[in-house]
C-alpha positions in Angstrom: 99.7 -76.6 32.2 97.5 -79.7 32.8 97.5 -81.4 36.1 98.1 -85.2 36.6 94.5 -85.9 37.3 93.2 -84.3 34.1 95.7 -86.2 32.1 94.7 -89.5 33.8 91.0 -88.9 33.1 91.6 -88.0 29.5 93.7 -91.2 28.9 91.0 -93.2 30.6 88.3 -91.7 28.4 90.3 -92.4 25.3 90.9 -96.0 26.4 87.2 -96.5 27.0 86.3 -95.1 23.6 88.9 -97.4 21.8 87.6 -100.5 23.6 84.0 -99.5 22.8 84.9 -99.1 19.1 86.6 -102.4 19.0 83.6 -104.2 20.7 81.2 -102.5 18.3 83.3 -103.5 15.2 83.5 -107.1 16.4 79.7 -107.2 16.9 79.0 -105.8 13.4 81.5 -108.3 11.8 79.8 -111.2 13.7 76.4 -110.0 12.4 77.6 -110.0 8.8 79.1 -113.4 9.1 75.9 -114.8 10.5 73.8 -113.2 7.7 76.0 -114.8 5.0 75.7 -114.0 1.3 72.4 -112.5 0.4 72.4 -113.7 -3.2 73.7 -116.6 -5.3 75.8 -114.1 -7.4 79.6 -114.1 -6.8 80.8 -111.0 -4.9 82.7 -108.5 -7.0 86.1 -109.6 -5.6 85.7 -113.0 -7.1 85.8 -111.4 -10.6 89.1 -109.6 -10.0 92.6 -110.5 -10.9 91.6 -113.3 -13.3 92.1 -113.8 -17.0 89.0 -113.2 -19.0 88.2 -115.4 -22.1 85.7 -114.8 -24.8 85.1 -117.5 -27.4 88.2 -119.4 -26.2 90.7 -116.4 -26.5 92.1 -114.5 -23.6 90.7 -110.9 -24.0 92.4 -109.3 -20.9 92.8 -109.5 -17.1 90.0 -108.3 -14.8 91.1 -105.1 -12.9 87.9 -103.6 -11.6 84.2 -103.9 -11.3 82.4 -100.6 -11.8 78.7 -100.5 -11.3 77.4 -103.1 -13.8 80.6 -103.2 -15.8 83.7 -105.4 -15.6 86.9 -103.6 -16.6 89.6 -105.6 -18.4 93.1 -104.6 -19.2 95.1 -106.2 -22.0 98.5 -104.8 -23.2 97.8 -101.4 -21.7 94.3 -101.2 -23.3 91.3 -101.0 -21.0 88.0 -102.6 -22.0 84.6 -102.4 -20.3 82.1 -105.2 -20.7 78.7 -105.9 -19.2 79.1 -107.8 -15.9 76.0 -109.8 -16.8 78.1 -111.4 -19.6 80.7 -112.6 -17.2 80.8 -115.8 -15.3 83.5 -117.1 -13.0 84.6 -120.6 -14.1 87.5 -121.9 -12.0 90.4 -119.5 -12.1 89.1 -117.5 -15.0 86.2 -115.3 -16.1 84.3 -116.4 -19.2 82.5 -113.8 -21.2 79.5 -115.0 -23.3 77.4 -113.5 -26.0 78.3 -110.9 -28.7 80.6 -108.1 -27.6 81.3 -104.9 -29.5 85.0 -104.7 -28.8 85.4 -101.2 -30.3 82.7 -99.9 -27.9 84.3 -101.9 -25.0 87.6 -100.3 -25.7 86.1 -96.8 -25.9 84.2 -97.3 -22.6 87.2 -98.8 -20.9 89.4 -95.9 -22.0 86.8 -93.5 -20.6 86.7 -95.4 -17.3 90.5 -95.3 -17.1 90.6 -91.6 -17.8 87.9 -90.9 -15.1 89.7 -93.1 -12.5 93.3 -92.0 -13.0 94.6 -89.0 -11.2 96.9 -88.2 -14.1 100.6 -87.6 -14.4 102.5 -86.4 -11.4 106.1 -85.5 -12.6 107.4 -85.6 -9.0 106.4 -89.3 -8.8 106.6 -90.7 -12.4 109.7 -88.9 -13.7 111.9 -91.2 -11.6 110.3 -94.5 -12.6 112.1 -96.9 -15.0 110.4 -97.1 -18.4 110.6 -99.9 -20.8 112.6 -97.8 -23.3 115.1 -97.1 -20.6 115.7 -100.8 -20.3 115.1 -102.0 -23.9 118.1 -100.3 -25.6 120.8 -101.3 -23.1 119.3 -104.9 -23.0 119.5 -105.1 -26.9 123.0 -103.8 -26.9 124.1 -106.3 -24.3 122.5 -109.1 -26.2 124.2 -108.1 -29.4 127.5 -107.8 -27.5 127.1 -111.2 -25.9 126.4 -112.8 -29.2 129.3 -111.0 -30.8 127.2 -109.5 -33.5 129.0 -106.6 -35.1 126.7 -106.3 -38.0 128.5 -108.6 -40.4 126.9 -111.9 -39.0 130.3 -113.2 -37.9 131.7 -113.3 -34.4 134.6 -111.1 -33.5 
């Protein structure tokens, strides 16, 4: 069994290590703040969670930046476009130039497959799916409207 003096010294050493780590982290954060941005390019987080437009149409919402690619998601379909074609304008990302959307979808699907851990039945089997909600919602709507199929209310 440990004596009181050993426990005291151990706790003191842990406290010194924690304080040292906090001081080190604060100094590193201050250095980064002083250095400021190194380039005039927006950081990757500025591209995220924004709607992306191409030629005036919304083509998806930005969900990730991977290497030199911007990943978009639209209606469950992932697309990957060159980050060099993207520019943050206000609250949106505007894509310029010609984009091969079939290749973008193919690359986006590949990115999603590579970055998804897959199906875990223990987790996902208990989640509500749209089909679980759709049928009861339609039945409730028909019931509320009194539609019994003949077009007249009951």
